[in-house]
C-alpha positions in Angstrom: 0.2 -0.1 -0.2 1.4 3.1 -1.2 1.6 6.4 1.2 -1.0 8.1 -1.0 -3.8 5.4 -0.6 -2.9 5.4 2.8 -3.4 9.7 2.9 -7.1 8.7 1.3 -8.0 5.9 3.4 -11.7 5.9 4.8 -9.9 5.3 7.9 -8.1 8.4 7.8 -11.1 10.6 6.1 -13.4 9.0 9.2 -10.3 9.8 11.5 -10.0 13.2 10.6 -13.8 13.8 10.5 -14.2 12.6 13.9 -11.7 15.3 15.0 -13.5 18.5 13.1 -16.3 17.3 14.8 -14.9 17.2 18.1 -13.6 20.8 17.4 -16.7 22.0 16.3 -18.5 20.9 19.3 -15.9 21.9 21.6 -15.9 26.0 20.2 -19.9 26.2 21.1 -18.3 26.5 25.2 -16.3 29.6 23.4 -18.7 31.7 23.8 -18.8 35.9 24.4 -21.4 36.9 27.2 -24.5 39.0 26.0 -25.5 40.9 29.4 -29.1 40.6 29.5 -29.6 44.6 30.7 -32.8 46.2 31.5 -35.3 47.9 29.5 -35.1 51.7 31.3 -37.2 53.4 28.9 -38.4 52.2 25.4 -38.8 54.4 22.9 -42.6 56.1 22.1 -43.1 55.9 18.6 -46.6 55.6 16.5 -47.4 51.7 16.6 -46.3 51.8 12.8 -43.2 53.1 13.1 -42.8 51.0 16.2 -43.5 47.6 14.4 -40.6 48.6 12.0 -38.2 49.2 14.4 -38.7 46.3 16.5 -38.8 43.8 13.1 -35.4 45.6 11.7 -33.5 47.2 14.5 -34.4 45.6 18.3 -32.3 42.5 17.8 -28.9 44.6 17.6 -30.0 47.9 19.0 -31.9 47.2 22.0 -31.6 45.0 25.1 -35.0 43.0 23.7 -32.6 40.4 21.6 -34.4 37.8 20.1 -31.4 35.6 18.7 -32.6 32.8 16.4 -31.0 28.8 16.1 -28.5 29.9 13.9 -27.5 32.9 15.6 -26.9 30.7 18.7 -24.4 28.6 16.8 -20.1 28.9 17.3 -18.6 30.8 14.7 -21.7 32.6 14.0 -22.1 33.8 17.6 -18.7 35.2 18.2 -19.8 37.7 14.7 -23.8 38.4 16.5 -22.4 39.1 20.0 -19.9 41.6 18.3 -22.9 43.1 15.9 -25.3 43.4 19.2 -22.4 44.9 21.3 -21.4 47.9 18.5 -25.2 48.1 17.7 -26.2 49.1 21.4 -23.0 51.3 21.8 -24.5 53.4 19.2 -28.0 53.6 19.3 -30.1 51.5 21.9 -34.0 51.9 21.9 -34.3 50.3 25.3 -32.3 52.8 27.3 -33.6 56.2 25.2 -34.0 58.4 28.4 -30.3 58.3 28.6 -30.3 60.7 25.5 -31.5 64.3 25.2 -33.8 65.4 23.0 -31.9 66.7 20.7 -29.6 63.5 20.6 -33.1 61.0 20.2 -34.0 63.3 17.2 -30.7 63.1 15.4 -30.1 58.9 16.3 -33.8 58.5 14.4 -32.7 60.8 11.8 -29.3 58.6 11.3 -31.3 55.4 11.7 -33.7 55.9 8.6 -31.2 57.5 6.9 -28.7 54.5 6.8 -31.6 52.2 6.0 -32.7 54.6 3.1 -29.2 53.9 2.1 -29.2 50.1 2.5 -26.6 49.9 4.9 -29.2 48.8 7.8 -30.4 46.3 8.6 -26.7 44.8 7.7 -26.7 42.4 4.7 -25.2 39.7 6.3 -28.2 40.5 9.0 -31.3 40.5 6.7 -29.9 37.1 4.8 -30.2 35.5 8.4 -33.5 37.2 9.0 -34.8 38.0 5.9 -37.8 39.2 7.4 -36.4 41.8 8.8 -36.0 43.8 5.3 -37.5 47.4 5.4 -39.6 47.1 2.3 -40.3 50.8 0.0 -43.6 51.1 2.1 -42.1 50.9 5.1 -39.4 53.3 4.3 -42.0 55.3 3.3 -43.5 55.3 6.7 -40.1 56.2 8.4 -39.7 59.2 6.3 -43.3 60.6 6.8 -43.1 60.1 10.6 -39.6 62.1 10.5 -40.5 64.8 8.3 -44.0 65.2 10.9 -40.9 66.3 13.6 -39.9 68.5 11.8 -41.5 72.3 13.5 -43.2 74.2 10.9 -43.1 78.2 12.2 -45.1 80.6 10.6 -42.5 83.2 9.5 -42.5 86.3 12.1 -43.3 89.4 10.1 -41.7 92.0 13.0 -38.5 90.0 13.1 -38.4 90.2 9.1 -38.3 93.9 8.9 -36.2 94.3 11.6 -33.3 92.3 9.9 -33.8 94.7 6.8 -34.1 97.6 8.3 -30.8 96.4 10.3 -29.1 95.1 6.8 -30.4 98.6 4.7 -28.2 100.4 7.7 -25.0 98.4 7.4 -25.3 99.1 3.5 -25.8 102.2 4.2 -22.9 102.9 6.6 -21.0 100.4 4.2 -21.4 102.3 1.7 -20.1 105.1 3.5 -17.1 104.1 5.0 -14.1 104.1 2.7 -12.7 100.8 2.8 -9.1 100.1 1.4 -8.3 98.7 -1.8 -5.7 95.5 -2.7 -3.2 95.5 -5.0 -5.2 93.3 -7.0 -8.3 95.7 -6.6 -10.4 93.8 -3.9 -11.9 96.0 -1.3 -11.3 94.9 2.2 -12.3 96.0 6.0 -8.9 96.5 7.8 -10.8 95.4 11.1 -11.0 91.6 9.3 -8.2 90.3 11.9 -10.7 90.8 14.9 
């Protein structure tokens, strides 16, 4: 029997397969801990908007993570755990009370813009969880909700008139003053340094 036939023998394949199986079982115990944190204050949204966020975002961006069976298997679990830690650090809907009102708006705008650009939910997450994909209709719902957050105040005519008067006074004052001209024939304010 030549050495090449020993290398490809049934016993060699069986022993290699057994070692690989033992290795796969052993690495299942090497799991980083995903800390279960309490929900301090969940985000308050209209029902349709919240349903979209729960379906597409909450597994990585909240303390209410629901891992599927495929997410539990190492080495996929290592990748999932890292994504969850990073996602919660960037945006956590379960700890919404820790953000200021301005930060909340900014995070919502950022989340919807990432979704519109196709960056969120992540492609590898959508591959394993196809129901998480945000449809065009759902994206429209999110955009309409964000548009409703913009406050449209009617213009204050007295403020506009005051600004117009101030501008006219500035123009008149500027015309009265004689500004020096640079060598390239551009006038400049010698007080520009201040």
